[in-house]
C-alpha positions as CSV (number, residue, x, y, z in Angstrom):
1,M,94.5,138.4,54.9
2,K,90.7,138.5,55.2
3,R,88.4,136.9,52.6
4,R,86.8,140.2,51.6
5,E,90.2,141.7,51.0
6,A,91.3,138.8,48.7
7,K,88.0,139.1,46.9
8,A,88.5,142.9,46.3
9,L,91.9,142.2,44.9
10,G,90.5,139.5,42.6
11,L,92.5,136.7,44.1
12,F,91.5,133.0,43.7
13,T,92.8,132.0,47.2
14,Y,93.8,133.6,50.4
15,N,95.4,132.7,53.7
16,T,94.0,133.7,57.1
17,G,97.1,132.4,59.0
18,K,94.9,130.2,61.1
19,P,94.2,126.5,60.8
20,C,90.8,125.2,59.6
21,K,88.6,123.1,61.8
22,H,90.6,120.1,60.8
23,G,93.9,121.7,61.6
24,H,95.1,122.4,58.1
25,L,97.2,125.6,57.6
26,S,96.7,125.7,53.9
27,D,95.2,128.5,51.8
28,R,91.4,128.8,51.3
29,Y,89.4,129.4,48.2
30,V,87.9,132.9,48.0
31,N,84.7,131.4,46.5
32,G,83.2,129.5,49.5
33,A,86.1,130.0,52.0
34,H,86.8,126.2,51.9
35,C,90.2,124.9,53.0
36,I,92.2,123.7,49.9
37,E,93.6,120.7,51.8
38,C,90.1,119.7,53.0
39,V,88.7,120.0,49.5
40,Y,91.6,117.9,48.2
41,I,91.1,115.1,50.7
42,Q,87.3,115.1,50.1
43,S,87.7,115.0,46.4
44,K,90.3,112.2,46.6
45,G,88.0,110.1,48.7
46,W,85.1,110.6,46.3
47,R,87.3,109.7,43.3
48,Q,88.5,106.5,45.0
49,A,85.0,105.5,46.0
50,N,83.5,106.3,42.5
51,P,86.3,105.5,39.9
52,E,84.0,104.9,36.9
53,T,81.9,108.0,37.5
54,Y,85.0,110.1,37.9
55,K,86.6,108.7,34.8
56,K,83.5,109.5,32.7
57,S,83.1,113.0,34.1
58,W,86.8,113.8,33.6
59,K,86.9,112.5,30.1
60,K,83.8,114.6,29.3
61,W,85.4,117.7,30.8
62,L,88.7,117.1,29.1
63,E,87.0,116.9,25.6
64,S,85.7,120.4,25.9
65,N,88.6,121.9,27.9
66,R,91.7,120.4,26.2
67,D,93.5,123.7,25.7
68,T,92.8,124.9,29.3
69,H,94.1,121.6,30.7
70,T,97.2,121.7,28.5
71,G,97.9,125.2,29.7
72,W,97.6,124.2,33.3
73,V,100.0,121.3,32.8
74,K,102.6,123.4,31.0
75,K,102.4,126.1,33.7
76,W,102.8,123.5,36.4
77,Q,105.7,121.8,34.7
78,A,107.5,125.1,34.1
79,S,107.2,125.9,37.8
80,N,108.2,122.4,39.0
81,K,111.1,121.3,36.8
82,A,113.3,120.3,39.7
83,K,110.6,118.3,41.4
84,I,109.7,116.5,38.1
85,A,113.4,115.6,37.5
86,I,113.7,114.2,41.0
87,D,110.4,112.3,40.8
88,Q,111.4,110.9,37.4
89,K,114.8,109.8,38.7
90,N,113.3,108.1,41.7
91,W,110.6,106.4,39.6
92,E,113.3,105.0,37.3
93,K,115.3,103.7,40.2
94,A,112.2,102.0,41.7
95,N,111.0,100.6,38.3
96,P,114.1,99.4,36.3
97,D,112.0,96.7,34.5
98,K,109.4,99.3,33.3
99,V,112.1,101.7,32.2
100,K,113.8,98.9,30.2
101,A,110.5,97.9,28.6
102,K,109.6,101.5,27.8
103,Y,113.0,102.1,26.2
104,K,112.6,98.9,24.1
105,R,109.2,100.1,22.8
106,W,110.7,103.4,21.9
107,R,113.6,101.7,20.0
108,E,111.2,99.5,18.1
109,K,109.0,102.4,17.2
110,H,111.8,104.8,16.3
111,P,114.7,102.7,14.9
112,E,116.1,105.6,12.9
113,K,116.2,107.9,15.9
114,Y,117.8,105.2,18.0
115,T,120.6,104.6,15.5
116,A,121.1,108.4,15.0
117,R,121.4,108.8,18.8
118,N,124.0,106.0,19.1
119,V,126.1,107.4,16.2
120,A,125.9,110.9,17.8
121,S,127.1,109.5,21.1
122,V,130.0,107.8,19.5
123,A,130.8,111.0,17.6
124,R,130.7,113.0,20.9
125,R,133.1,110.6,22.5
126,A,135.4,111.1,19.5
127,K,134.8,114.9,19.8
128,R,133.5,115.2,16.2
129,V,130.1,116.9,17.0
130,P,130.4,120.6,16.5
131,K,128.7,123.0,18.9
132,W,127.1,124.8,16.1
133,N,124.8,121.8,15.2
134,T,121.2,123.1,15.6
135,S,118.0,121.2,16.2
136,D,117.3,121.3,12.4
137,D,120.7,119.7,11.8
138,R,119.9,116.9,14.3
139,W,116.5,116.4,12.6
140,L,118.1,116.3,9.2
141,M,120.6,113.7,10.3
142,A,117.9,111.5,11.7
143,Q,116.3,111.6,8.2
144,F,119.4,109.9,6.8
145,Y,118.8,107.0,9.2
146,D,115.1,106.8,8.3
147,I,116.0,106.7,4.6
148,A,118.5,103.9,5.2
149,R,115.8,102.0,7.1
150,L,113.2,102.5,4.4
151,R,115.7,101.4,1.6
152,T,116.5,98.3,3.6
153,K,112.9,97.4,4.0
154,A,112.1,98.1,0.3
155,T,115.1,96.3,-1.3
156,K,115.7,93.6,1.3
157,V,119.4,94.7,1.1
158,V,120.9,96.4,4.1
159,W,121.7,100.2,3.7
160,E,123.6,102.2,6.2
161,V,124.4,105.9,6.9
162,D,128.1,106.6,6.3
163,H,130.3,109.5,7.2
164,I,131.8,110.6,3.9
165,I,134.9,111.8,5.7
166,P,135.3,109.2,8.6
167,L,135.1,110.5,12.2
168,R,138.3,108.7,12.9
169,G,139.9,108.6,9.5
170,K,143.4,107.4,8.8
171,E,144.1,110.4,6.5
172,V,141.7,113.1,7.8
173,S,138.8,113.1,10.2
174,G,135.4,114.6,9.5
175,L,132.5,116.0,11.6
176,H,129.1,114.5,12.5
177,V,127.1,117.0,10.5
178,P,124.4,116.6,7.8
179,S,126.7,117.6,4.9
180,N,129.1,114.7,5.9
181,L,126.4,112.0,5.7
182,Q,125.3,109.7,2.9
183,V,123.2,106.6,2.6
184,I,125.1,103.7,1.0
185,L,125.0,99.9,0.9
186,K,126.3,98.1,3.9
187,S,128.8,96.2,1.7
188,E,130.1,99.5,0.3
189,N,130.4,100.9,3.9
190,R,132.4,97.9,5.0
191,A,134.7,98.1,2.0
192,K,135.3,101.8,2.6
193,R,136.3,101.3,6.2
194,N,138.0,104.5,7.6
195,F,138.9,106.0,4.2
196,V,137.3,109.1,2.6
197,S,134.5,108.2,0.3
198,A,135.5,107.8,-3.3
199,N,132.5,110.0,-4.3
200,F,134.0,112.8,-2.3
201,A,137.6,112.3,-3.2
């Protein structure tokens, strides 16, 4: 395609099918007819040679174009889900210590979510998580663990989230759903064991 044809169609880039003077077969910008690969290499070289200037100019641009940048990122992520997943997996394999440290920071920042996730995992293994649980249900269940954490912090006595009807009860088994959760003292939870809560019975 010729540049004037791409310009008439309102395109941002075009491809002549021929390499640029540096041998790149990439597309070219309609505005200026510059090779995209050449522009990228030149820009990367300038950024590496002027890191502080680049950081300041990028920060200034981002402050006034936050929505535009967010739109670009979301569009790119939506079109490159497979690549992102592969890159993330490769990074985790190459950086196990960083992954461990990152997960530790997340656990410390979100203890209630960490506990809720662990309990949900146990419930899944016990096949007690119904398929009809929604994102709102999962959010609500996380709140139970947050309440237990806050009560423990306020009273200096350990509170826990209990399944009113146990997931693996001796008499009957319940489900991991919001209506089957309650916040009780750890001592009460241990005394209850795998029996149905007295409040329910």
